[in-house]
C-alpha positions in Angstrom: 62.1 50.2 -46.4 61.7 46.5 -45.5 58.4 45.5 -43.8 59.0 44.5 -40.2 55.9 42.3 -39.9 54.6 39.9 -42.5 51.2 38.3 -42.6 52.7 34.9 -41.6 54.5 36.5 -38.6 53.4 35.2 -35.2 53.0 37.3 -32.1 55.6 35.1 -30.4 58.1 35.8 -33.2 57.4 39.5 -32.8 58.0 39.4 -29.1 61.3 37.4 -29.6 62.5 40.2 -32.0 61.4 42.8 -29.5 63.5 41.1 -26.7 66.5 40.9 -29.0 66.1 44.6 -29.8 65.9 45.4 -26.1 69.1 43.4 -25.5 71.0 45.3 -28.2 69.7 48.7 -27.1 70.7 47.9 -23.5 74.1 47.0 -24.6 74.5 50.3 -26.5 73.1 52.2 -23.5 75.6 50.6 -21.1 78.5 51.5 -23.5 77.2 55.1 -23.8 76.8 55.5 -20.0 80.4 54.2 -19.5 81.7 56.9 -21.9 79.4 59.7 -20.9 80.6 62.7 -18.9 77.4 64.8 -19.0 75.3 64.1 -15.9 72.1 65.1 -17.6 72.7 62.8 -20.5 73.7 60.0 -18.1 70.4 60.4 -16.2 68.4 60.2 -19.5 70.3 57.1 -20.5 69.7 55.4 -17.1 66.0 56.2 -17.4 65.8 54.6 -20.8 67.8 51.6 -19.6 65.4 51.1 -16.7 62.4 51.4 -19.0 63.8 48.7 -21.2 64.6 46.4 -18.3 61.0 46.8 -17.0 59.7 46.0 -20.5 61.9 42.9 -20.7 60.5 41.8 -17.3 56.9 42.3 -18.5 57.7 40.2 -21.6 59.1 37.5 -19.4 56.0 37.5 -17.2 53.8 37.3 -20.4 55.8 34.4 -21.8 55.6 32.5 -18.5 51.8 33.1 -18.4 51.5 31.8 -22.0 53.5 28.7 -20.9 51.1 28.1 -17.9 48.0 28.5 -20.1 49.3 25.8 -22.4 49.7 27.8 -25.6 50.0 25.4 -28.6 53.5 26.4 -29.8 55.4 25.3 -26.7 58.8 25.4 -28.4 58.4 29.1 -29.4 57.2 30.0 -25.9 60.1 28.2 -24.3 62.5 30.1 -26.6 60.8 33.4 -25.7 61.2 32.6 -22.0 64.8 31.6 -22.5 65.8 34.8 -24.4 63.9 37.0 -21.9 65.9 35.3 -19.1 69.3 35.8 -20.6 71.6 38.1 -18.7 72.4 41.4 -20.3 75.8 41.7 -21.8 77.9 44.0 -19.6 
């Protein structure tokens, strides 16, 4: 199994990958909810979707806080803010 984090990996890069994973999972959840006919399953999918949306919002808040504090790697922080702000594919 490939290592997900290397020693040279930055926290910001990890957060960028997390946001990307959230976007992909949200897209999958939206597809599944559109096809789902079981109300119990739909409810669970919606709960997971909402948890992911909340996590993405917290990541955006964190990225903006890093921007305000003047973190050294301004380009990476700007990229993190940008990908956190992208609308979800619907």
